[in-house]
DOLUM-583137 format. One record per residue: residue number from 1; residue in three letters; x, y, z of N, C-alpha, C, O in turn. Coordinates in Angstrom, 1 decimal. Atoms other than C-alpha are relative to their C-alpha. Layout:
 finu migu     nu     nv     nw    cau    cav    caw     cu     cv     cw     ou     ov     ow
  NUM  ALA      X      Y      Z      X      Y      Z      X      Y      Z      X      Y      Z
...
This chain:
 finu migu     nu     nv     nw    cau    cav    caw     cu     cv     cw     ou     ov     ow
    1  MET   -1.2    1.3    1.1    8.2  -12.1   16.3    0.1    0.9   -1.3   -0.9    1.3   -2.0
    2  ALA   -0.2   -0.4    1.4    9.5  -10.5   13.3   -0.6   -0.7   -1.0   -0.8   -1.9   -1.0
    3  SER    0.5    0.4    1.5    8.0  -10.7    9.9    1.2   -0.5   -1.0    2.3   -0.1   -1.2
    4  PRO   -1.0    0.6    0.7    9.5  -13.0    7.7   -0.2    0.7   -1.5    0.4    0.4   -2.5
    5  TRP   -0.2   -0.8    1.8    8.9  -10.7    4.6    0.2    1.7    0.7   -0.1    2.3    1.7
    6  TYR   -0.6   -1.0    0.3   10.2   -7.7    3.9    0.1    1.2   -1.3    0.3    1.0   -2.5
    7  ALA    0.2   -1.2    1.3   10.0   -4.4    1.8    1.4    1.1    0.6    1.6    1.4    1.8
    8  ASN   -1.4   -0.6    0.2   13.4   -2.3    1.2   -0.7    1.2    0.7   -1.7    1.5    0.0
    9  PRO    0.2   -1.1   -0.2   12.6    1.0    3.2    0.8    1.4   -0.5    0.5    2.6   -0.6
   10  SER   -0.8   -0.8    1.3   15.1    2.7    1.2    0.6   -0.1   -1.1    1.8    0.0   -1.1
   11  PRO   -0.4    0.9    0.7   15.2    1.5   -1.9    0.6    1.1   -1.1    0.3    2.3   -1.0
   12  THR   -0.6   -0.5    1.2   17.2    2.7   -5.1   -0.6    1.2   -0.6    0.1    2.2   -0.9
   13  TYR    1.2   -0.1    1.1   14.3    3.7   -6.9   -1.0    0.4    0.8   -1.3   -0.3    1.7
   14  GLN    1.4    0.0   -0.9   11.4    5.4   -5.4   -0.9    0.9   -0.8   -0.4    1.8   -1.4
   15  PRO    0.3    0.7   -1.1    8.8    5.2   -5.1   -0.3   -1.7    0.1    0.1   -2.3   -0.9
   16  ALA   -0.5    1.4   -0.1    8.6    1.7   -4.3   -0.7   -0.6    1.1   -0.9    0.1    2.1
   17  MET    1.1    0.6   -0.8    6.1   -1.1   -2.7    0.3    0.3    1.1    1.4    0.9    1.3
   18  ARG    0.2   -0.2   -0.7    5.1   -0.8    0.3   -1.3   -1.0    0.7   -2.5   -0.9    0.3
   19  LEU    0.1    0.7   -1.0    4.1   -3.4    3.0   -1.4    0.5    0.5   -1.3    1.6    0.9
   20  ILE    0.9   -0.3   -0.6    0.3   -3.1    4.1   -0.4   -0.3    1.3   -0.5   -1.5    1.4
   21  SER    0.4    0.8   -1.1   -0.8   -3.3    7.8   -1.4    0.4    0.2   -1.7    0.0    1.3
   22  SER    0.9   -0.1   -0.6   -4.0   -2.4    8.1   -1.0    0.9   -1.8   -0.6    1.4   -2.8
   23  ILE    1.1   -0.9    1.0   -7.2   -0.7    5.8   -1.2   -0.2    0.4   -1.6   -1.4    0.6
   24  SER    0.7   -0.4   -0.5  -10.2    0.6    6.7   -1.1   -0.2   -0.9   -1.0   -0.2   -2.1
   25  LYS    1.4    0.4    1.1  -14.1   -0.1    5.6   -0.5    1.0    0.8   -0.7    1.2    1.9
   26  ALA    0.4   -1.9   -0.5  -15.1    3.8    5.2   -0.1    0.3   -1.6    0.2   -0.5   -2.5
   27  VAL    0.2   -0.7    1.2  -15.9    5.9    2.4    1.1    0.3   -1.0    1.1    0.5   -2.3
   28  LEU   -0.7   -0.6    0.7  -13.1    6.7    1.6    0.8   -1.2    0.8    0.5   -1.6    1.9
   29  ALA   -0.8    1.6   -0.9  -10.4    3.5    2.3    1.5    1.1    0.7    2.0    2.0    0.2
   30  GLU   -0.9   -0.5   -0.7   -7.7    4.6    4.9    1.0   -1.1    0.1    1.0   -2.0    0.9
   31  ILE   -1.4    1.3    0.0   -4.2    2.4    3.9    0.7    0.6    0.8    1.0    1.7    0.8
   32  LYS   -1.3   -0.2   -1.1   -1.8    2.2    6.8    1.1   -1.5   -0.6    0.9   -2.7   -0.5
   33  THR   -0.9    0.8   -0.1    1.5    0.6    5.8    1.0    0.0    1.0    1.1    0.7    2.0
   34  THR   -0.9    0.6   -1.6    4.4   -1.1    7.8    1.0    1.1    0.2    1.3    1.2    1.4
   35  PHE   -1.0   -0.9   -0.4    6.9    1.6    7.7   -0.5    1.3   -1.2   -1.1    1.1   -2.2
   36  ASP    0.1   -1.1    0.6    6.8    5.4    6.3    0.1   -0.6   -1.7    1.0   -1.3   -2.1
   37  HIS    0.3    0.1    1.7    5.6    5.3    2.2    0.7    0.9   -0.9    0.9    0.6   -2.1
   38  ASP   -0.9   -0.7    0.8    7.7    8.3    1.1   -1.1    0.5   -1.1   -0.5    1.5   -1.6
   39  PHE    0.8    0.1    0.9    4.5    8.6   -1.6   -0.4    1.5    0.3   -0.4    1.9    1.4
   40  VAL    0.4   -1.0    0.1    3.2   12.1   -2.5   -1.5   -0.1   -0.3   -1.8   -1.1   -0.9
   41  SER    0.7   -0.1    0.7    0.0   12.9   -3.0   -0.7    0.4   -2.0   -0.5    1.3   -2.8
   42  GLY    0.2   -0.6    1.8   -1.7   12.6   -6.6    0.8   -1.5   -0.4    0.6   -1.9   -1.5
   43  THR   -0.4    1.0    0.7    0.3    9.5   -6.9   -1.3   -1.1   -0.4   -2.4   -1.0    0.2
   44  ILE    1.0    0.8    0.7   -1.7    6.5   -8.8    0.8   -1.2    0.7    1.9   -1.3    0.2
   45  VAL    0.6    1.6   -0.8   -1.5    3.0   -6.6   -0.9   -0.9   -0.3   -2.0   -0.5   -0.6
   46  ARG    0.6    1.5    0.3   -2.8   -0.6   -7.2    0.3   -0.1    1.5    1.1    0.5    2.4
   47  ILE    0.2    0.4   -1.7   -3.6   -2.2   -4.0    0.0   -2.0   -1.1   -0.5   -2.5   -2.2
   48  HIS    0.0    1.8    0.4   -2.5   -6.4   -4.2   -0.1   -0.5    1.4    0.5   -0.2    2.4
   49  MET   -0.2    0.9   -1.1   -3.8   -8.8   -2.0    0.2   -1.5   -0.4   -0.8   -2.1   -0.8
   50  PRO   -0.8    1.3    0.4   -2.1  -12.0   -2.9   -1.0   -1.2    0.5   -1.8   -1.9   -0.3
   51  ARG    0.9    1.1   -0.7   -4.0  -14.5   -0.5   -1.0    0.6    0.9   -0.7    0.9    2.1
   52  THR    1.0   -0.6   -0.8   -7.4  -13.1    0.3   -0.6   -1.2    0.8   -1.4   -0.9    1.7
   53  ASP    0.5    0.9   -1.0   -8.0  -16.7    1.8    0.5    0.2    1.3   -0.1   -0.2    2.3
   54  VAL   -0.5   -0.3   -1.6   -5.9  -15.7    4.7    0.0    1.1    0.3    0.3    1.1    1.5
   55  TYR    0.0   -0.8    0.3   -6.3  -12.1    4.1   -0.9    0.8    0.6   -0.8    1.7    1.4
   56  GLY    0.9   -1.0    0.0   -9.4  -11.1    3.8   -0.2    0.9   -1.3    0.4    0.7   -2.3
   57  MET    0.0   -1.0    1.3  -10.6   -8.2    1.5    0.2   -0.3   -1.8    0.8    0.3   -2.7
   58  PRO   -0.6    0.5    1.6  -10.6  -10.3   -1.9   -0.8    1.5   -0.9   -0.7    1.3   -2.2
   59  GLN    0.8   -0.6    1.0  -12.8   -7.2   -3.6    1.0    1.3   -0.4    1.0    2.1   -1.3
   60  ILE   -1.1   -1.3    0.5   -9.9   -4.7   -3.1    1.2   -0.2   -0.8    2.0    0.7   -1.1
   61  ASP   -0.9    0.3    0.6   -7.7   -6.6   -4.7    0.8    0.7   -1.4   -0.2    0.3   -2.1
   62  LYS   -0.4   -0.7    1.1   -5.9   -4.8   -7.8   -0.6    1.2   -0.4   -0.3    1.7   -1.5
   63  LEU    1.6   -1.9   -0.3   -8.6   -1.5   -7.4    1.6    0.9   -0.3    2.6    0.7    0.3
   64  SER   -1.2   -0.8   -0.4   -6.0    1.1   -8.2   -0.7    1.8    0.0   -1.4    2.1   -0.9
   65  GLY    0.2   -1.6    0.3   -6.7    5.3   -7.7    1.8    0.9    0.1    2.9    0.5    0.0
   66  ALA   -0.8   -0.9   -0.6   -4.9    8.4   -6.6   -0.2    0.1    1.2   -1.4    0.0    1.6
   67  ILE    0.1   -0.1   -1.3   -4.0    8.8   -3.1    0.1    1.3    0.6    0.7    2.3    0.1
   68  THR   -0.9   -1.3   -0.7   -3.8   11.5   -0.6    0.5   -0.4    1.0    0.2   -1.4    1.7
   69  VAL   -0.8    0.3   -1.5   -1.5   11.5    2.2   -0.5    0.3    0.8   -1.0    1.4    0.3
   70  THR    0.1    0.2   -1.3   -2.5   11.5    5.5    0.7    0.1    1.0    0.3    0.4    2.1
   71  GLY   -1.1    0.4   -1.0    0.7   10.8    7.3    1.2   -0.6   -0.5    1.3   -0.7   -1.7
   72  THR   -0.6    0.1    1.0    3.5    9.6    6.6    0.1   -1.8    0.2    1.3   -2.2    0.1
   73  ASP    0.4    1.2    0.0    2.7    6.0    7.0   -1.4   -0.6   -0.4   -1.6   -1.8   -0.4
   74  THR    1.3    0.3    0.3   -1.1    6.1    5.9   -0.5    1.2   -1.5    0.0    2.3   -1.9
   75  PHE    0.9   -0.6    1.2   -3.1    7.6    3.0   -1.2   -0.5   -0.4   -1.5   -1.7   -0.1
   76  THR    1.5    0.2    0.1   -6.7    7.7    1.8   -0.2   -0.5   -1.4    0.9   -0.4   -1.9
   77  MET    0.5    0.6    1.4   -8.2    6.3   -1.7   -0.9   -0.3   -0.2   -1.5   -1.2    0.3
   78  ASP    1.7    0.3    0.0  -11.3    6.8   -3.4   -0.6   -1.3   -0.1   -1.2   -1.4   -1.2
   79  ILE    0.5    1.2    0.1  -12.4    3.3   -2.7   -1.0    0.3    1.0   -0.9    1.1    1.9
   80  ASP    0.9    0.4   -1.0  -15.5    2.5   -0.9   -0.2   -1.4    0.6   -0.8   -2.3   -0.1
   81  THR    0.3    1.3   -0.2  -15.4   -0.4    1.1   -0.1   -0.5    1.3    0.5   -1.2    2.1
   82  THR    0.6    0.0   -1.2  -17.6    0.2    3.8   -0.6   -1.9   -0.4   -0.3   -2.8    0.4
   83  LEU    0.3    1.3    0.4  -19.1   -3.1    2.3    0.7   -1.3   -0.5    0.1   -2.3   -0.9
   84  PHE   -0.6    1.0    0.6  -16.2   -5.3    1.4    0.5   -0.7    1.5    0.6    0.0    2.5
   85  GLN   -0.7    0.9   -0.8  -14.7   -8.1    3.6    0.9    0.5    0.8    1.7    1.3    0.3
   86  ALA   -1.3   -0.7   -0.7  -12.5   -7.3    6.2    1.0   -0.5    0.0    1.2   -1.7   -0.1
   87  LEU   -1.6    0.5    0.1   -8.8   -7.2    6.1    0.6   -0.1    1.0    0.7    0.9    1.8
   88  VAL   -0.3    0.5   -1.2   -7.2   -9.5    8.6    1.2   -0.7    0.2    1.3   -1.9   -0.1
   89  ILE   -1.3    0.4    0.3   -3.4   -9.6    9.1    0.2   -1.2    1.1    0.5   -0.7    2.1
   90  PRO   -0.3    0.5   -0.7   -2.9  -12.7   11.0    1.5    0.2    1.0    2.6    0.5    0.6
   91  THR   -1.7    0.1   -0.8   -0.3  -12.8   14.1    0.1   -1.5    0.8   -0.8   -2.1    1.4
   92  PRO   -0.6   -0.7    1.1    2.0  -14.1   13.5    0.0   -0.4   -1.7   -0.7   -1.4   -1.9
   93  ILE    0.2    0.3    1.4    2.1  -14.4    9.7    0.0   -1.9    0.0    0.9   -2.6    0.4
   94  PRO   -0.5    2.0    0.5    1.5  -18.6    8.5    1.2    0.3   -0.8    1.2    1.2   -1.6
   95  ALA   -1.4    0.4    1.1    4.8  -19.5    6.8   -0.9   -0.5   -1.3   -0.7    0.3   -2.3
   96  HIS    0.4    0.2    1.2    2.5  -21.2    4.0   -0.6    1.3   -1.1   -0.8    1.1   -2.3
   97  THR    0.7   -1.3    0.9    1.1  -17.4    2.7    1.0    0.3   -1.0    0.4    0.3   -2.1
   98  GLN   -1.2   -0.1    0.4    4.2  -16.9    1.3    0.0    1.5   -0.6    1.0    1.7   -1.3
   99  SER    0.2   -1.7    0.4    3.2  -12.8    0.3   -1.1    0.5    0.9   -2.0   -0.1    1.5
  100  TYR    0.4   -0.9   -1.0    1.9  -10.2    2.2   -0.5    1.2   -1.0    0.1    1.6   -2.0
  101  PRO    0.3   -0.9    0.5   -0.5   -7.5    1.3    0.8    1.6   -0.3    1.1    2.4    0.7
  102  TYR   -0.5   -1.7    0.5    1.0   -4.1   -0.5   -0.6    0.4   -1.0   -1.3   -0.3   -1.8
  103  VAL    0.0   -1.0    1.2    0.7   -1.2   -2.6    1.3    0.2   -0.5    2.4    0.0    0.0
  104  ILE   -1.7    0.3    0.4    3.1   -0.4   -5.4   -1.2    1.2   -1.1   -2.2    1.1   -1.7
  105  PRO    0.4   -0.7    0.9    2.5    2.7   -7.3    0.5    0.0   -1.3    1.7    0.0   -1.6
  106  ILE    0.2    0.1    1.7    1.7    2.7  -11.3   -0.1    1.1   -0.6   -0.4    1.2   -1.8
  107  GLY    0.1   -1.5    0.9    1.6    6.5  -11.9    0.2    1.0    0.9    0.4    1.2    2.1
  108  GLN    0.7   -1.7   -0.8    1.1    9.8  -11.3   -0.8    0.8   -1.1   -0.6    0.7   -2.3
  109  ILE    0.7   -1.3    0.6   -1.3   12.8  -12.2    1.4    0.7   -0.2    2.3    1.1    0.5
  110  ASN   -1.3   -0.9    0.5    0.8   14.3  -14.9   -0.2    1.3    0.4    0.5    1.9   -0.5
  111  SER    0.1   -1.3    0.3   -0.2   17.9  -13.9    0.8    0.3    1.2    1.4    1.3    1.3
  112  ILE   -1.0   -0.3   -0.9    1.6   17.2  -10.7    1.9   -0.3    0.0    2.8    0.5    0.2
  113  LEU   -1.5    0.4    0.0    5.0   15.2  -11.0    0.7    0.0    0.8    1.9   -0.3    0.5
  114  THR   -0.8   -0.6   -0.8    6.3   16.1   -8.1    0.9   -1.2    0.3    2.0   -0.9    0.6
  115  ALA   -1.3    0.6   -0.6    8.1   12.7   -7.2    0.7   -0.4   -0.9    1.6   -1.2   -0.6
  116  SER   -0.8    0.3    1.3    9.3   12.6  -11.1    1.6    0.9    1.0    2.6    0.3    0.9
  117  VAL   -1.3   -0.2   -0.2   12.3   14.9   -9.3    0.5   -0.1    0.9    1.4    0.6    1.3
  118  ARG   -1.1    0.5   -1.4   13.5   13.3   -6.4    0.8   -0.8   -0.8    0.3   -1.2   -1.9
  119  ASN   -0.6    0.5    0.8   16.5   11.7   -7.7    0.8   -0.6    1.5    1.8    0.0    2.1
  120  VAL   -0.8    0.8   -1.1   17.4    9.0   -4.6    1.5   -0.8   -0.2    2.0   -1.3    0.7
  121  LEU   -0.9    0.6    0.2   20.4    7.5   -6.4    1.2    0.5    0.7    1.5    1.7    0.8
  122  PRO   -1.0   -0.7   -1.0   23.4    7.2   -4.1    0.8   -0.1   -1.1    1.1   -1.1   -1.8
  123  TYR   -1.1   -0.6    0.6   25.7    9.4   -6.2    0.8    0.8    0.7    1.8    1.3    0.2
């Protein structure tokens, strides 16, 4: 069944919000997105868990930090989630949830600035 939630995989402006499909319980949290994230290591992101009553892991809501890219749809953050509640993505997604866990870039380490040189506008 297709998800009723959508994030544009080819946004006009990058980096963009990405939906979260899993978060590990580990000393370095590994976050998996629902499709390729196009983030670069050093990007500073914030995690949003809009319905902790549905998805769990309320402790990670609104935490932020620099990431290390480990794959096209995965990255780690220096957040120890070993004692956090588990993240559970129900299948199918209940219609009443109205939102989905997501990660959004909020900055980049100034000494890197690699993402700032990519122009993705359709000119």
